[in-house]
N, C-alpha and C positions, 0 to 999 in steps of 0.2 A: 411559305407553306404553314398552315395552321397546325396546332397540336392535335394529336390523335385523341378522339373522344371515345370512351367506352361505348360499345354498341349494345342494342337490346333495351334501351331506356324507354322505348315506346310500348313495351309489352306489359299491359296491365290487365288483371283479371280480378273477379270477385270471388273470394273464398267462401266455403260453406258456412263459416262463422260470421259472415257478413263484412269482414274487413277486406279492403282492397290490397292487392299484392302486385308489386312490380319487380323487375329484375334488370340487371345490367351485366354485361360481360366484363369480367375483371382479369381474365387470363385464359390460358389454353392448356389442355392436357398434352401429353407426349404424342398422342394420335391425332392431335389437331382439334379435338372436340372442345367447345367453349366451357369455361368455368363461370358459373353465374353467382351473383350476389343477390339474394332476395330481400326485399324490404316490404313492410306492410304498414298500413295506417287506417284510421277510421274513415277519413274523408279523402277525396281526390286531391284537394288543395294540399293537405298534409303530406300525402304520398308523393306528389310532384315535387314538393320542397325537399323531401328526403332523397328522391332520385337525383335531383340536380346537385345536391350537396355531395352525393356519392360519385356522380359523374366527374365533378371537379377533383374529388379526392383521388380517384383512380385514373385521372388523365395521364397519358403516357406511361401507364403501368400495364404490364402483361405478366400476371402472376403464374407460377407453376403449380401443379397439383400438390407439390410438397408443402404448400401453405397450410395444408390440413394436418401436418405432422404435429404431435404434441410439443409444446414449448420445451419440455425437459429433454426430449430427443434432439431438438435443434441445439440446445445449449451444450449437450454432450459432443455433438458434431463440431460446434464452434470451438470448443476447448481443444479438440484434437487437430482440427484442420486449420484454424486461424491462430489461436493463442499459442499452442505448443511450439510451433516453429519460430515464433517471434519473441518469446519472453524466456527469462531464466527459469529453471525448474522450481525454485522456491517461489517465484511469482506465480507460476502456473498452479502450484499447490494452493496458494492463497486464493486464486480465482476459483478453483474447484471447490474450495471450502465455502465460499460465498454462494455458489450455485447450489450445492447440495444442502447447506444449512438454511439459507435465507430466501432462495427463489423457488426452487422446485417444490418444497412442501406446500406452497401457496398457489402457484400458477403452473406447475409442471405438467399437469394433465390437460390444460387448455390448449386448443389448436393455436399455433404460433400466429396464424393469420387473424385470430380473433382477440388477441391481447390488446386492450385499449389503454389509453392514457389514464382513464379512471381506475383501471385494474392496477396499474403501476403506482398511482398515488395512494390507493388504498393499501397496497402492499407496504409501502414505506411508512405509512401511519401505524400499521399493525406492528411492524418491526421496531419502530421507535418506542412503542408501548410494551411489547411482549416478545421482542426478538431474541432475548438472551435465554439460553436453556437452563443455566444455573444462576442462582442468586448472587449478585455482585454487591460488595460492601458499599460501593458508591452509587451505582446505577440501578440496583435492584434487578428487575428483569428487562429493563430498557436497554436499547442499543444507543450509543452516543451518536451525535450528529455527524461526527467524523467517520464513524463506521458506516452509517447510512450512505454517506457520500462515496465511500469506496465501493460499496455494493452497487450503487448507481453507476459508477464508472465502468464496472464490469458488464452490467446489464446493458448499458448504452452501447458499448462496443459490440456486444453480441447481436443486438437488434439492428445496428448499422450494417453488419454483415448480412443479416437477413434481408435487408432492403436490396443489397447488392446481388443476392441470390434469387431475387424476385419471389421471395416468400411473403413479404408484406409490402404495402404501398408506402407507408410512412413509419418512421420510428416512433413507437408509442412512449418512449422515455424522453422525447423532446418536450421542452416547456414544463417540466415537472418542478413543483415547488419543493426545494430541499431544505432540511433543517440547517440552521446556522452552525458553522464549525466553531466550536469554542476551543480556543487555544489555551491550554492550561500552562501556568508558569513553570519553567524548567526547575526541577528539583536538583539541588546540588549539595555536596558536603560543605558545611561552613569550615572556617579555619580550625576551630577546636575539634570538630568531628574528623577532619582530614588528618590532623595530628594523631588522634586516637586510632584512626583507621590504619595508619602506617605502623603504629605500635603493635596493634593486634595481628596484622598479617606477618609481621616479623617473626612471630612465634610459630608460624605454619610453614614447615619445611617443604611441603608439597606445592602449596599455592602461592607462596610469597612472591616469587618472581613474576608469576602471571598477573597478579593483582597490581604489583608495582608498575609493571610495563603498561597495564591498562590505564592507570591514573596519570602516568607521565607521558603518554603518547596520544590518548584519545581514540585508540583503535577500537573498532567494533568487535564484538565477541567472536563472530565468525572469522574475521580477519586475523585476530590473535591466534586462534586455535589452528589456523591453516599455515602459520609461519614455518618456514624451513630454516635450517641452519645456514643454508646458502643465501637466504634473504638478508642476513645480517652482515654488514660491512664494518668489521671491527676497527679498521684503520681510520675510516672516514666517519665512523659513529653514525651510521644511517641504517634504516630498515626499508627494504623494498616490499611494497604491498601490491600483490598481483592476483590474489585469490582469496576465497572465503569458503567456509564449510557450513553446511546446513543439514538438518535431518529432514529428508523428504521420503514420504511413504515408508518410514521406518529405517531407511538406510542413510548413512553419512555420505553426502555428495559434495565434492570439492569443485567449485566453479569460479568463474571470474567475478569480481565484485559487482555491486549493483549498478554502477555507472562507469563510463570511461574515465571520469575524473577520479574515481576511487582507486584507480591504478596509479600509484604514486611512490615517491621515495621521500622519506622524512627523516630529519635529524632527530636523534634521541640523546638524552643526557648520558654523560660518561658513566655514572653509577648504573644506569640501566644496561649499558653495554657490558660492564663488569659482571653484573648479575646474570646476564644471558650467557656469557662465556662460562660462568660457573655452572649454570643450569645444563649446558650442553655437555660439560665434563662428566655429568652424572650418567649420561646415556650417549656416549660418543658415536655409537654405531647407528643411532636413529637419525633419520633425515629431519625430524620435526624438532622445533625449539622447545615446545612444551609437550612432554610425554607422560602418559598415564602409567604409573608404576604397576597397575593391575594388568593392563593389556599390552604395554610396551609400544603402543602406537599413539596417535593423537587422542586427546581427551574428547569425550562426547560433549556436545554443546550444552547439555543439561547437567553434566556431572558436577559442576562446581556450585549448583544452586544451593545445596544444603550448607556448604561452607560460607557462601556469600550471606545467607540469611543469618547464620551464627555470628558472623563479623558485625553485621548491622545491628543485631540485638545487643551486642557487647558495647557498641558506641552510641546506642540510643537513636538510631536512624533507620528504623524498620521500613520507612516509606521510600527509601532510596532503592531504585532498580539498578541492575548492573549497567545499563545504558546511561544512567545518570552519572557514572564515573566519567564518561565522555563529555557530558555537559559540564562537569566540574573542571575537567582539563581545559575546556574552551573558555569558561568564565575566568579562571585563574590566568590564563594566557592573556586575555584582554586586559584584565585588571593590572597585570604587571608589564604592560607595554608592548606586547606582541601586536604588530599591525594586522588589520583584518584580512588583507590579501594573503599574507603568509599563513595565518591561521586557517583560512579557507582551503588553501592547498594541503595543509597538514591533515585536515579533517576529511578531505576528499569531496568537498562540496563543488557544485557546478559553477558557482560564481560567488564573489565576495558579497554581493547584495543579499543572497540567501543567508549567508552567515550573519550579516548585520541584522536581518529581520528575525532570525532564529534566536539571537542572543541580545535582543533589545534591552533586557534587564541589566546586562553588563555595560552595554554601550551608553545607556542613559547615565550611568554613574560616571563614565569616562567624560561625557559631555559636561557634567557638573564640575568635575575636577578641572577640566580645561578652562571652563568659564571662571572658576575661582582663581586659577593661576593667572589668567590674563588680567582679571580684575586687580589682582595683587600687584602685578608688574606695572600696570597703568597708574595705579594709586601711588606707587613709589616715585613715579616721574612727575607727578603733579605738585 
């Protein structure tokens, strides 16, 4: 049995302005009435070409009248009905940010059924040039290629769902040319900076244990702040990581980590255990390992920002983000002989291959050391 062709492609009329107009049926309303797509051209040959192109495009498609809803309205519906039940709250907030900041202002009022590939490509070009609302020291008002790709990922998912809902015939985000993703080298503390970092935090009675644990475990910020006293196994010197905290819509939300692999148990140094026991003794009735002296509960994820910036300024490393302490931990681990598979598990990565690709800068040095070692051994036997 052949594929269903859109009907109505034989209906052609001459308009008052002299142009020829044709139409095809691309869907049906709830009451069964057809939904038409109208096309016009100066000549019959040009019109027939357009009609046949559209007949192919809408083959096996039966759109609903909701295809006329504004794209912004569809994106809101997609966030609530498709994204919200399947992603973490922090991920949903990120999706919502891309929709509100980067897609709706440009295409939000256009009917979802009329968004074209050209519209999407134009949107990405504009975002790449002027997508940032505030001037950035490195990018100016441009959005990075990596950010454009993340926006595209969200937009593509939403329009795939629109196809499933019979709002559009084809996903207009398919076949889009995306900017290349530039992977910036990982920023880490060098040996001298790390030594100075440890000296500076030693003088901070509130934050010392937090920063020491961060740089000796590689835990993410949200994972550290969500740690409970019961997550620490003093006898076996391990920490169980099973949750994280994020600020979502102004509220602190504790949830599972970003991936199943992020739920893990990792060994920590004896000195870190001792410090955590001392930390808990300061607030023995609190379930949290790191407790704000102001609120008596967990620290706000942004509360240590000022302290972190002050520490970095003191050691001459203002370019280092808090997440770069995790990179520092990983790089030092590889440098001093921790195997990639063990490190991957400690970091909560989904496989060792990802860890290898992420820390190529460190593994390249290991390859050179291995080559020099083998060369030395062989030379001695000759």
